[in-house]
C-alpha positions as CSV (number, residue, x, y, z in Angstrom):
1,X,-21.0,7.4,-6.7
2,X,-21.2,8.1,-2.9
3,X,-18.3,8.7,-0.6
4,X,-17.6,6.2,2.2
5,X,-15.1,5.8,5.0
6,X,-14.0,2.4,6.1
7,X,-12.1,1.3,9.2
8,X,-10.4,-2.0,8.9
9,X,-8.7,-3.9,11.7
10,X,-6.2,-6.6,10.9
11,X,-4.0,-8.8,13.1
12,X,-0.8,-6.9,14.0
13,X,1.4,-8.6,11.4
14,X,4.0,-7.0,9.2
15,X,2.0,-7.5,6.0
16,X,0.8,-5.0,3.4
17,X,-2.9,-5.0,4.2
18,X,-3.4,-1.6,2.6
19,X,-2.9,-3.2,-0.8
20,X,-5.3,-5.9,0.1
21,X,-8.1,-3.4,1.1
22,X,-7.4,-1.4,-2.1
23,X,-8.0,-4.6,-4.2
24,X,-11.3,-5.3,-2.3
25,X,-12.6,-1.8,-3.0
26,X,-11.5,-1.9,-6.7
27,X,-13.2,-5.4,-7.1
28,X,-16.5,-3.6,-6.6
29,X,-15.6,-0.7,-9.0
30,X,-14.7,1.6,-6.1
31,X,-12.1,4.3,-6.1
32,X,-9.8,4.9,-3.2
33,X,-9.6,8.6,-2.4
34,X,-7.4,8.6,0.8
35,X,-5.9,6.0,3.0
36,X,-4.3,6.3,6.4
37,X,-2.4,3.7,8.4
38,X,-3.1,4.3,12.1
39,X,-0.6,1.6,13.1
40,X,-0.8,-1.0,15.8
41,X,-3.3,-0.2,18.6
42,X,-4.9,-2.0,21.5
43,X,-8.4,-3.2,20.9
44,X,-11.0,-2.7,23.6
45,X,-11.8,-6.4,23.8
46,X,-10.3,-9.6,22.5
47,X,-11.1,-10.6,18.9
48,X,-10.0,-14.1,17.8
49,X,-7.3,-14.2,20.5
50,X,-5.9,-10.8,19.5
51,X,-5.7,-7.9,22.0
52,X,-3.9,-5.6,19.4
53,X,-4.7,-4.9,15.8
54,X,-3.4,-2.9,12.9
55,X,-5.9,-0.1,12.0
56,X,-6.4,1.2,8.5
57,X,-8.8,4.0,7.4
58,X,-9.9,4.4,3.8
59,X,-12.0,7.1,2.2
60,X,-13.4,5.8,-1.1
61,X,-16.2,6.2,-3.7
62,X,-18.4,3.4,-4.7
63,X,-21.8,2.9,-6.3
64,X,-24.4,2.6,-3.5
65,X,-25.9,-0.5,-5.2
66,X,-22.5,-2.4,-4.8
67,X,-21.9,-1.5,-1.1
68,X,-24.1,-4.4,0.3
69,X,-22.1,-6.9,-1.8
70,X,-18.9,-5.3,-0.7
71,X,-19.9,-5.7,2.9
72,X,-20.8,-9.4,2.3
73,X,-17.4,-9.9,0.7
74,X,-15.7,-8.4,3.7
75,X,-17.5,-10.8,6.1
76,X,-15.8,-13.7,4.2
77,X,-12.3,-12.3,4.6
78,X,-10.3,-14.5,7.0
79,X,-7.5,-12.0,7.5
80,X,-9.9,-9.2,8.6
81,X,-10.7,-9.0,12.3
82,X,-13.3,-6.2,12.2
83,X,-14.5,-3.5,9.9
84,X,-16.9,-0.5,9.8
85,X,-18.1,1.3,6.6
86,X,-19.9,4.6,7.0
87,X,-21.3,7.1,4.5
88,X,-19.4,10.4,4.3
89,X,-21.8,13.3,4.2
90,X,-21.0,16.6,2.6
91,X,-22.1,18.9,5.5
92,X,-22.3,22.6,4.9
93,X,-20.4,24.2,7.7
94,X,-21.6,27.5,9.1
95,X,-19.4,30.5,8.5
96,X,-17.2,31.7,11.3
97,X,-19.4,34.7,12.1
98,X,-22.6,32.5,12.5
99,X,-20.7,29.8,14.4
100,X,-19.8,32.1,17.3
101,X,-22.2,32.4,20.1
102,X,-24.4,35.5,20.1
103,X,-25.5,35.2,23.7
104,X,-23.5,36.2,26.8
105,X,-23.1,33.7,29.6
106,X,-25.1,34.2,32.8
107,X,-23.1,34.9,36.0
């Protein structure tokens, strides 16, 4: 199972879209790890006559073989304006001592 992050943009209605996205993920045997409602925001360009949208971010796990089918299913959703799914990578972060610059700035 790989970890993914999905950004989903819906029309700015007062509807529980988070539950809808959770069902879509679970339909493809995925597991929601985290979700965040970013609220209503202005979209940079008009999408289907909407200038604003409700933004939701989900972190989830899913079998990589099912992600393509998941994306195809998202394309068919009429309530969804736009979406983006990216792979979350486990990056090893350098320790604080190696992250600081060892060189001095030139004057």
